[in-house]
N, CA, C and O atoms as a Maestro MAE file, in Angstrom:
{
 s_m_m2io_version
 :::
 2.0.0
}

f_m_ct {
 s_m_title
 :::
 protein
 m_atom[236] {
  # First column is atom index #
  i_m_mmod_type
  r_m_x_coord
  r_m_y_coord
  r_m_z_coord
  i_m_residue_number
  s_m_chain_name
  s_m_pdb_residue_name
  s_m_pdb_atom_name
  i_m_atomic_number
  :::
  1 25 60.268 -3.526 -20.570 1 A "MET " " N  " 7
  2 3 61.651 -3.184 -20.789 1 A "MET " " CA " 6
  3 2 62.076 -3.726 -22.161 1 A "MET " " C  " 6
  4 15 61.709 -4.849 -22.507 1 A "MET " " O  " 8
  5 25 62.834 -2.962 -22.943 2 A "PRO " " N  " 7
  6 3 63.245 -3.409 -24.285 2 A "PRO " " CA " 6
  7 2 64.340 -4.478 -24.208 2 A "PRO " " C  " 6
  8 15 64.922 -4.729 -23.153 2 A "PRO " " O  " 8
  9 25 64.595 -5.091 -25.358 3 A "ASN " " N  " 7
  10 3 65.693 -6.054 -25.455 3 A "ASN " " CA " 6
  11 2 67.011 -5.324 -25.231 3 A "ASN " " C  " 6
  12 15 67.132 -4.132 -25.512 3 A "ASN " " O  " 8
  13 25 68.010 -6.070 -24.714 4 A "ARG " " N  " 7
  14 3 69.307 -5.467 -24.416 4 A "ARG " " CA " 6
  15 2 70.429 -6.299 -24.998 4 A "ARG " " C  " 6
  16 15 70.276 -7.501 -25.212 4 A "ARG " " O  " 8
  17 25 71.564 -5.654 -25.253 5 A "VAL " " N  " 7
  18 3 72.795 -6.315 -25.667 5 A "VAL " " CA " 6
  19 2 73.745 -6.193 -24.487 5 A "VAL " " C  " 6
  20 15 74.082 -5.084 -24.074 5 A "VAL " " O  " 8
  21 25 74.181 -7.329 -23.938 6 A "LEU " " N  " 7
  22 3 75.040 -7.327 -22.758 6 A "LEU " " CA " 6
  23 2 76.409 -7.910 -23.097 6 A "LEU " " C  " 6
  24 15 76.508 -9.027 -23.603 6 A "LEU " " O  " 8
  25 25 77.458 -7.149 -22.815 7 A "ILE " " N  " 7
  26 3 78.832 -7.613 -23.008 7 A "ILE " " CA " 6
  27 2 79.383 -7.957 -21.632 7 A "ILE " " C  " 6
  28 15 79.353 -7.132 -20.719 7 A "ILE " " O  " 8
  29 25 79.883 -9.170 -21.489 8 A "SER " " N  " 7
  30 3 80.444 -9.608 -20.224 8 A "SER " " CA " 6
  31 2 81.706 -8.813 -19.892 8 A "SER " " C  " 6
  32 15 82.492 -8.484 -20.780 8 A "SER " " O  " 8
  33 25 81.891 -8.511 -18.624 9 A "ARG " " N  " 7
  34 3 83.109 -7.817 -18.194 9 A "ARG " " CA " 6
  35 2 84.334 -8.686 -18.400 9 A "ARG " " C  " 6
  36 15 85.450 -8.174 -18.494 9 A "ARG " " O  " 8
  37 25 84.141 -10.001 -18.473 10 A "ASP " " N  " 7
  38 3 85.241 -10.942 -18.677 10 A "ASP " " CA " 6
  39 2 85.560 -11.169 -20.154 10 A "ASP " " C  " 6
  40 15 86.512 -11.878 -20.481 10 A "ASP " " O  " 8
  41 25 84.777 -10.576 -21.040 11 A "SER " " N  " 7
  42 3 84.976 -10.754 -22.470 11 A "SER " " CA " 6
  43 2 86.317 -10.158 -22.901 11 A "SER " " C  " 6
  44 15 86.627 -9.008 -22.590 11 A "SER " " O  " 8
  45 25 87.093 -10.948 -23.611 12 A "LYS " " N  " 7
  46 3 88.383 -10.487 -24.132 12 A "LYS " " CA " 6
  47 2 88.173 -10.024 -25.570 12 A "LYS " " C  " 6
  48 15 87.765 -10.823 -26.413 12 A "LYS " " O  " 8
  49 25 88.444 -8.747 -25.873 13 A "PRO " " N  " 7
  50 3 88.219 -8.253 -27.230 13 A "PRO " " CA " 6
  51 2 89.214 -8.846 -28.221 13 A "PRO " " C  " 6
  52 15 90.356 -9.153 -27.880 13 A "PRO " " O  " 8
  53 25 88.747 -8.997 -29.450 14 A "ILE " " N  " 7
  54 3 89.594 -9.448 -30.544 14 A "ILE " " CA " 6
  55 2 89.547 -8.387 -31.641 14 A "ILE " " C  " 6
  56 15 88.654 -7.540 -31.631 14 A "ILE " " O  " 8
  57 25 90.494 -8.413 -32.595 15 A "PRO " " N  " 7
  58 3 90.483 -7.413 -33.665 15 A "PRO " " CA " 6
  59 2 89.218 -7.515 -34.533 15 A "PRO " " C  " 6
  60 15 88.799 -8.606 -34.919 15 A "PRO " " O  " 8
  61 25 88.642 -6.387 -34.820 16 A "CYS " " N  " 7
  62 3 87.441 -6.294 -35.660 16 A "CYS " " CA " 6
  63 2 87.858 -6.336 -37.131 16 A "CYS " " C  " 6
  64 15 88.828 -5.685 -37.518 16 A "CYS " " O  " 8
  65 25 87.134 -7.093 -37.945 17 A "GLU " " N  " 7
  66 3 87.425 -7.150 -39.376 17 A "GLU " " CA " 6
  67 2 87.101 -5.825 -40.065 17 A "GLU " " C  " 6
  68 15 87.699 -5.498 -41.089 17 A "GLU " " O  " 8
  69 25 86.177 -5.076 -39.519 18 A "GLU " " N  " 7
  70 3 85.730 -3.814 -40.126 18 A "GLU " " CA " 6
  71 2 86.700 -2.666 -39.857 18 A "GLU " " C  " 6
  72 15 87.148 -2.010 -40.798 18 A "GLU " " O  " 8
  73 25 87.034 -2.412 -38.588 19 A "CYS " " N  " 7
  74 3 87.861 -1.251 -38.245 19 A "CYS " " CA " 6
  75 2 89.295 -1.610 -37.877 19 A "CYS " " C  " 6
  76 15 90.167 -0.741 -37.855 19 A "CYS " " O  " 8
  77 25 89.546 -2.903 -37.584 20 A "GLY " " N  " 7
  78 3 90.887 -3.345 -37.247 20 A "GLY " " CA " 6
  79 2 91.284 -3.159 -35.789 20 A "GLY " " C  " 6
  80 15 92.345 -3.627 -35.375 20 A "GLY " " O  " 8
  81 25 90.460 -2.493 -35.014 21 A "LEU " " N  " 7
  82 3 90.764 -2.265 -33.598 21 A "LEU " " CA " 6
  83 2 90.403 -3.495 -32.771 21 A "LEU " " C  " 6
  84 15 89.468 -4.215 -33.121 21 A "LEU " " O  " 8
  85 25 91.122 -3.747 -31.686 22 A "PRO " " N  " 7
  86 3 90.788 -4.887 -30.825 22 A "PRO " " CA " 6
  87 2 89.590 -4.550 -29.922 22 A "PRO " " C  " 6
  88 15 89.744 -4.357 -28.716 22 A "PRO " " O  " 8
  89 25 88.414 -4.484 -30.519 23 A "ALA " " N  " 7
  90 3 87.219 -4.050 -29.796 23 A "ALA " " CA " 6
  91 2 86.006 -4.920 -30.080 23 A "ALA " " C  " 6
  92 15 84.880 -4.524 -29.780 23 A "ALA " " O  " 8
  93 25 86.217 -6.105 -30.656 24 A "LEU " " N  " 7
  94 3 85.107 -6.997 -30.995 24 A "LEU " " CA " 6
  95 2 84.853 -7.952 -29.834 24 A "LEU " " C  " 6
  96 15 85.768 -8.637 -29.376 24 A "LEU " " O  " 8
  97 25 83.607 -7.995 -29.357 25 A "HIS " " N  " 7
  98 3 83.220 -8.816 -28.202 25 A "HIS " " CA " 6
  99 2 82.048 -9.709 -28.563 25 A "HIS " " C  " 6
  100 15 81.251 -9.380 -29.442 25 A "HIS " " O  " 8
  101 25 81.947 -10.851 -27.875 26 A "VAL " " N  " 7
  102 3 80.745 -11.675 -27.940 26 A "VAL " " CA " 6
  103 2 79.767 -11.077 -26.936 26 A "VAL " " C  " 6
  104 15 80.120 -10.851 -25.779 26 A "VAL " " O  " 8
  105 25 78.550 -10.824 -27.376 27 A "ALA " " N  " 7
  106 3 77.539 -10.222 -26.507 27 A "ALA " " CA " 6
  107 2 76.291 -11.105 -26.488 27 A "ALA " " C  " 6
  108 15 75.995 -11.810 -27.452 27 A "ALA " " O  " 8
  109 25 75.567 -11.048 -25.367 28 A "ARG " " N  " 7
  110 3 74.308 -11.779 -25.232 28 A "ARG " " CA " 6
  111 2 73.149 -10.845 -25.564 28 A "ARG " " C  " 6
  112 15 73.151 -9.681 -25.164 28 A "ARG " " O  " 8
  113 25 72.163 -11.352 -26.295 29 A "LEU " " N  " 7
  114 3 70.921 -10.618 -26.558 29 A "LEU " " CA " 6
  115 2 69.911 -11.098 -25.528 29 A "LEU " " C  " 6
  116 15 69.590 -12.286 -25.470 29 A "LEU " " O  " 8
  117 25 69.410 -10.174 -24.715 30 A "VAL " " N  " 7
  118 3 68.516 -10.531 -23.607 30 A "VAL " " CA " 6
  119 2 67.198 -9.768 -23.755 30 A "VAL " " C  " 6
  120 15 67.189 -8.555 -23.968 30 A "VAL " " O  " 8
  121 25 66.087 -10.502 -23.640 31 A "ALA " " N  " 7
  122 3 64.760 -9.889 -23.703 31 A "ALA " " CA " 6
  123 2 64.510 -9.092 -22.427 31 A "ALA " " C  " 6
  124 15 65.224 -9.249 -21.437 31 A "ALA " " O  " 8
  125 25 63.506 -8.251 -22.460 32 A "GLY " " N  " 7
  126 3 63.153 -7.429 -21.321 32 A "GLY " " CA " 6
  127 2 62.838 -8.217 -20.063 32 A "GLY " " C  " 6
  128 15 63.017 -7.725 -18.949 32 A "GLY " " O  " 8
  129 25 62.365 -9.454 -20.249 33 A "ASP " " N  " 7
  130 3 62.046 -10.293 -19.083 33 A "ASP " " CA " 6
  131 2 63.241 -11.127 -18.611 33 A "ASP " " C  " 6
  132 15 63.103 -11.941 -17.697 33 A "ASP " " O  " 8
  133 25 64.419 -10.931 -19.228 34 A "GLY " " N  " 7
  134 3 65.626 -11.646 -18.822 34 A "GLY " " CA " 6
  135 2 65.917 -12.909 -19.609 34 A "GLY " " C  " 6
  136 15 66.934 -13.562 -19.377 34 A "GLY " " O  " 8
  137 25 65.041 -13.263 -20.535 35 A "THR " " N  " 7
  138 3 65.223 -14.459 -21.347 35 A "THR " " CA " 6
  139 2 66.353 -14.247 -22.347 35 A "THR " " C  " 6
  140 15 66.408 -13.218 -23.020 35 A "THR " " O  " 8
  141 25 67.258 -15.225 -22.442 36 A "LEU " " N  " 7
  142 3 68.346 -15.158 -23.406 36 A "LEU " " CA " 6
  143 2 67.786 -15.413 -24.800 36 A "LEU " " C  " 6
  144 15 67.166 -16.448 -25.044 36 A "LEU " " O  " 8
  145 25 68.004 -14.467 -25.716 37 A "LEU " " N  " 7
  146 3 67.517 -14.601 -27.088 37 A "LEU " " CA " 6
  147 2 68.574 -15.173 -28.018 37 A "LEU " " C  " 6
  148 15 68.247 -15.805 -29.022 37 A "LEU " " O  " 8
  149 25 69.845 -14.951 -27.684 38 A "GLY " " N  " 7
  150 3 70.934 -15.439 -28.522 38 A "GLY " " CA " 6
  151 2 72.206 -14.675 -28.245 38 A "GLY " " C  " 6
  152 15 72.318 -13.960 -27.250 38 A "GLY " " O  " 8
  153 25 73.170 -14.837 -29.146 39 A "GLN " " N  " 7
  154 3 74.440 -14.143 -29.024 39 A "GLN " " CA " 6
  155 2 74.777 -13.473 -30.343 39 A "GLN " " C  " 6
  156 15 74.290 -13.869 -31.401 39 A "GLN " " O  " 8
  157 25 75.621 -12.448 -30.264 40 A "THR " " N  " 7
  158 3 76.065 -11.735 -31.448 40 A "THR " " CA " 6
  159 2 77.466 -11.193 -31.196 40 A "THR " " C  " 6
  160 15 77.951 -11.222 -30.065 40 A "THR " " O  " 8
  161 25 78.101 -10.709 -32.223 41 A "MET " " N  " 7
  162 3 79.400 -10.057 -32.099 41 A "MET " " CA " 6
  163 2 79.159 -8.547 -32.158 41 A "MET " " C  " 6
  164 15 78.419 -8.066 -33.017 41 A "MET " " O  " 8
  165 25 79.786 -7.801 -31.242 42 A "VAL " " N  " 7
  166 3 79.615 -6.356 -31.165 42 A "VAL " " CA " 6
  167 2 80.985 -5.693 -31.125 42 A "VAL " " C  " 6
  168 15 81.810 -6.006 -30.267 42 A "VAL " " O  " 8
  169 25 81.224 -4.779 -32.055 43 A "CYS " " N  " 7
  170 3 82.458 -3.993 -32.020 43 A "CYS " " CA " 6
  171 2 82.131 -2.658 -31.360 43 A "CYS " " C  " 6
  172 15 81.365 -1.858 -31.896 43 A "CYS " " O  " 8
  173 25 82.717 -2.432 -30.202 44 A "THR " " N  " 7
  174 3 82.425 -1.195 -29.478 44 A "THR " " CA " 6
  175 2 83.033 0.015 -30.169 44 A "THR " " C  " 6
  176 15 82.507 1.118 -30.025 44 A "THR " " O  " 8
  177 25 84.111 -0.147 -30.908 45 A "ALA " " N  " 7
  178 3 84.719 0.980 -31.634 45 A "ALA " " CA " 6
  179 2 83.870 1.373 -32.835 45 A "ALA " " C  " 6
  180 15 83.598 2.558 -33.030 45 A "ALA " " O  " 8
  181 25 83.447 0.413 -33.639 46 A "CYS " " N  " 7
  182 3 82.619 0.712 -34.814 46 A "CYS " " CA " 6
  183 2 81.302 1.350 -34.395 46 A "CYS " " C  " 6
  184 15 80.837 2.301 -35.024 46 A "CYS " " O  " 8
  185 25 80.710 0.828 -33.343 47 A "ARG " " N  " 7
  186 3 79.436 1.362 -32.847 47 A "ARG " " CA " 6
  187 2 79.585 2.822 -32.444 47 A "ARG " " C  " 6
  188 15 78.733 3.650 -32.766 47 A "ARG " " O  " 8
  189 25 80.674 3.138 -31.737 48 A "ARG " " N  " 7
  190 3 80.928 4.509 -31.305 48 A "ARG " " CA " 6
  191 2 81.158 5.414 -32.517 48 A "ARG " " C  " 6
  192 15 80.638 6.529 -32.553 48 A "ARG " " O  " 8
  193 25 81.919 4.962 -33.499 49 A "HIS " " N  " 7
  194 3 82.193 5.766 -34.692 49 A "HIS " " CA " 6
  195 2 80.925 6.015 -35.492 49 A "HIS " " C  " 6
  196 15 80.725 7.111 -36.016 49 A "HIS " " O  " 8
  197 25 80.053 4.986 -35.591 50 A "ARG " " N  " 7
  198 3 78.788 5.164 -36.317 50 A "ARG " " CA " 6
  199 2 77.924 6.212 -35.639 50 A "ARG " " C  " 6
  200 15 77.352 7.067 -36.316 50 A "ARG " " O  " 8
  201 25 77.818 6.166 -34.319 51 A "SER " " N  " 7
  202 3 76.954 7.123 -33.620 51 A "SER " " CA " 6
  203 2 77.524 8.536 -33.726 51 A "SER " " C  " 6
  204 15 76.756 9.495 -33.808 51 A "SER " " O  " 8
  205 25 78.853 8.693 -33.727 52 A "GLU " " N  " 7
  206 3 79.459 10.013 -33.899 52 A "GLU " " CA " 6
  207 2 79.186 10.543 -35.302 52 A "GLU " " C  " 6
  208 15 78.889 11.726 -35.467 52 A "GLU " " O  " 8
  209 25 79.281 9.681 -36.314 53 A "ALA " " N  " 7
  210 3 79.041 10.093 -37.707 53 A "ALA " " CA " 6
  211 2 77.585 10.499 -37.886 53 A "ALA " " C  " 6
  212 15 77.298 11.481 -38.571 53 A "ALA " " O  " 8
  213 25 76.649 9.746 -37.271 54 A "GLU " " N  " 7
  214 3 75.230 10.078 -37.375 54 A "GLU " " CA " 6
  215 2 74.940 11.411 -36.709 54 A "GLU " " C  " 6
  216 15 74.133 12.190 -37.217 54 A "GLU " " O  " 8
  217 25 75.581 11.687 -35.583 55 A "ALA " " N  " 7
  218 3 75.376 12.960 -34.867 55 A "ALA " " CA " 6
  219 2 75.864 14.124 -35.711 55 A "ALA " " C  " 6
  220 15 75.245 15.188 -35.708 55 A "ALA " " O  " 8
  221 25 76.954 13.944 -36.428 56 A "ILE " " N  " 7
  222 3 77.496 15.009 -37.287 56 A "ILE " " CA " 6
  223 2 76.598 15.196 -38.506 56 A "ILE " " C  " 6
  224 15 76.415 16.326 -38.959 56 A "ILE " " O  " 8
  225 25 76.031 14.115 -39.047 57 A "ALA " " N  " 7
  226 3 75.218 14.186 -40.264 57 A "ALA " " CA " 6
  227 2 73.855 14.835 -40.029 57 A "ALA " " C  " 6
  228 15 73.249 15.340 -40.974 57 A "ALA " " O  " 8
  229 25 73.369 14.833 -38.812 58 A "VAL " " N  " 7
  230 3 72.063 15.426 -38.519 58 A "VAL " " CA " 6
  231 2 72.201 16.945 -38.480 58 A "VAL " " C  " 6
  232 15 72.994 17.478 -37.704 58 A "VAL " " O  " 8
  233 25 71.417 17.657 -39.330 59 A "PRO " " N  " 7
  234 3 71.540 19.133 -39.371 59 A "PRO " " CA " 6
  235 2 70.944 19.809 -38.157 59 A "PRO " " C  " 6
  236 15 70.974 21.035 -38.056 59 A "PRO " " O  " 8
  :::
 }
 m_bond[235] {
  # First column is bond index #
  i_m_from
  i_m_to
  i_m_order
  :::
  1 1 2 1
  2 2 3 1
  3 3 4 2
  4 3 5 1
  5 5 6 1
  6 6 7 1
  7 7 8 2
  8 7 9 1
  9 9 10 1
  10 10 11 1
  11 11 12 2
  12 11 13 1
  13 13 14 1
  14 14 15 1
  15 15 16 2
  16 15 17 1
  17 17 18 1
  18 18 19 1
  19 19 20 2
  20 19 21 1
  21 21 22 1
  22 22 23 1
  23 23 24 2
  24 23 25 1
  25 25 26 1
  26 26 27 1
  27 27 28 2
  28 27 29 1
  29 29 30 1
  30 30 31 1
  31 31 32 2
  32 31 33 1
  33 33 34 1
  34 34 35 1
  35 35 36 2
  36 35 37 1
  37 37 38 1
  38 38 39 1
  39 39 40 2
  40 39 41 1
  41 41 42 1
  42 42 43 1
  43 43 44 2
  44 43 45 1
  45 45 46 1
  46 46 47 1
  47 47 48 2
  48 47 49 1
  49 49 50 1
  50 50 51 1
  51 51 52 2
  52 51 53 1
  53 53 54 1
  54 54 55 1
  55 55 56 2
  56 55 57 1
  57 57 58 1
  58 58 59 1
  59 59 60 2
  60 59 61 1
  61 61 62 1
  62 62 63 1
  63 63 64 2
  64 63 65 1
  65 65 66 1
  66 66 67 1
  67 67 68 2
  68 67 69 1
  69 69 70 1
  70 70 71 1
  71 71 72 2
  72 71 73 1
  73 73 74 1
  74 74 75 1
  75 75 76 2
  76 75 77 1
  77 77 78 1
  78 78 79 1
  79 79 80 2
  80 79 81 1
  81 81 82 1
  82 82 83 1
  83 83 84 2
  84 83 85 1
  85 85 86 1
  86 86 87 1
  87 87 88 2
  88 87 89 1
  89 89 90 1
  90 90 91 1
  91 91 92 2
  92 91 93 1
  93 93 94 1
  94 94 95 1
  95 95 96 2
  96 95 97 1
  97 97 98 1
  98 98 99 1
  99 99 100 2
  100 99 101 1
  101 101 102 1
  102 102 103 1
  103 103 104 2
  104 103 105 1
  105 105 106 1
  106 106 107 1
  107 107 108 2
  108 107 109 1
  109 109 110 1
  110 110 111 1
  111 111 112 2
  112 111 113 1
  113 113 114 1
  114 114 115 1
  115 115 116 2
  116 115 117 1
  117 117 118 1
  118 118 119 1
  119 119 120 2
  120 119 121 1
  121 121 122 1
  122 122 123 1
  123 123 124 2
  124 123 125 1
  125 125 126 1
  126 126 127 1
  127 127 128 2
  128 127 129 1
  129 129 130 1
  130 130 131 1
  131 131 132 2
  132 131 133 1
  133 133 134 1
  134 134 135 1
  135 135 136 2
  136 135 137 1
  137 137 138 1
  138 138 139 1
  139 139 140 2
  140 139 141 1
  141 141 142 1
  142 142 143 1
  143 143 144 2
  144 143 145 1
  145 145 146 1
  146 146 147 1
  147 147 148 2
  148 147 149 1
  149 149 150 1
  150 150 151 1
  151 151 152 2
  152 151 153 1
  153 153 154 1
  154 154 155 1
  155 155 156 2
  156 155 157 1
  157 157 158 1
  158 158 159 1
  159 159 160 2
  160 159 161 1
  161 161 162 1
  162 162 163 1
  163 163 164 2
  164 163 165 1
  165 165 166 1
  166 166 167 1
  167 167 168 2
  168 167 169 1
  169 169 170 1
  170 170 171 1
  171 171 172 2
  172 171 173 1
  173 173 174 1
  174 174 175 1
  175 175 176 2
  176 175 177 1
  177 177 178 1
  178 178 179 1
  179 179 180 2
  180 179 181 1
  181 181 182 1
  182 182 183 1
  183 183 184 2
  184 183 185 1
  185 185 186 1
  186 186 187 1
  187 187 188 2
  188 187 189 1
  189 189 190 1
  190 190 191 1
  191 191 192 2
  192 191 193 1
  193 193 194 1
  194 194 195 1
  195 195 196 2
  196 195 197 1
  197 197 198 1
  198 198 199 1
  199 199 200 2
  200 199 201 1
  201 201 202 1
  202 202 203 1
  203 203 204 2
  204 203 205 1
  205 205 206 1
  206 206 207 1
  207 207 208 2
  208 207 209 1
  209 209 210 1
  210 210 211 1
  211 211 212 2
  212 211 213 1
  213 213 214 1
  214 214 215 1
  215 215 216 2
  216 215 217 1
  217 217 218 1
  218 218 219 1
  219 219 220 2
  220 219 221 1
  221 221 222 1
  222 222 223 1
  223 223 224 2
  224 223 225 1
  225 225 226 1
  226 226 227 1
  227 227 228 2
  228 227 229 1
  229 229 230 1
  230 230 231 1
  231 231 232 2
  232 231 233 1
  233 233 234 1
  234 234 235 1
  235 235 236 2
  :::
 }
}
């Protein structure tokens, strides 16, 4: 199983410096075997916008 990024359901979003939306969360990086690799900040709005832009850019 690949590594995963997990956002807690209890995570309270804060404003993102990039997009300004209150969608920035602390997320855990978890290996396929369940081992905690670390933590990172994830903006769910920026991530969604990037994937939409990539889908439009692909011919």
